[in-house]
C-alpha positions, 0 to 999 in steps of 0.5 A, a space after each residue: 548521196 548516191 549521185 555525190 558518192 557514186 557518180 561524182 556529181 556535185 551541182 544542183 542541176 546534175 542532181 535534178 536531171 538524174 534523179 527520176 521524178 524529183 522536182 526542184 523544191 523537193 530536191 532543195 528540201 532534201 539537200 537542206 536536210 542532208 546538210 542539217 544531218 551533217 552528211 553534206 557540205 554546201 560550198 558557194 563557188 565564186 565566179 560569173 555566175 557564182 554557183 553552189 556545189 555539194 560535197 559529202 562530209 566525212 560522215 556522208 562518205 561513211 555511207 558509201 559502202 552501204 550505197 554500193 551494197 544496196 545498189 548491188 542488191 537491187 541489180 541482182 534482185 530488182 533488175 526490172 526497175 533498174 535495167 533496160 533489159 530487166 535482167 539481173 546482174 550477178 557475175 560475182 564481181 562488185 558492180 561498182 568500182 571504177 565504173 559509173 553507175 549510169 554505165 551499170 544501168 544499161 550494160 
């Protein structure tokens, strides 16, 4: 959900390459669960080759505010697991708006 909503990613390989330590089987199971819970819609995109993309549903988009709050909390109180320099971020402004999450991680 984080990657779909905050990073605007929608393809399996994008998720696989950006979710630390997850393998393909686990990611497949998680995407299926999100679809079963009604948080994600899977779309088959025709073409050569055809591929699948995942998009948050209206229900899935309802978690955006929660994700931003969790990310902001982590940036302030758990910087050692998020930032290269391990320093907290708390400048009184929201960390996410038009910035990509990846920019925030190493800024």
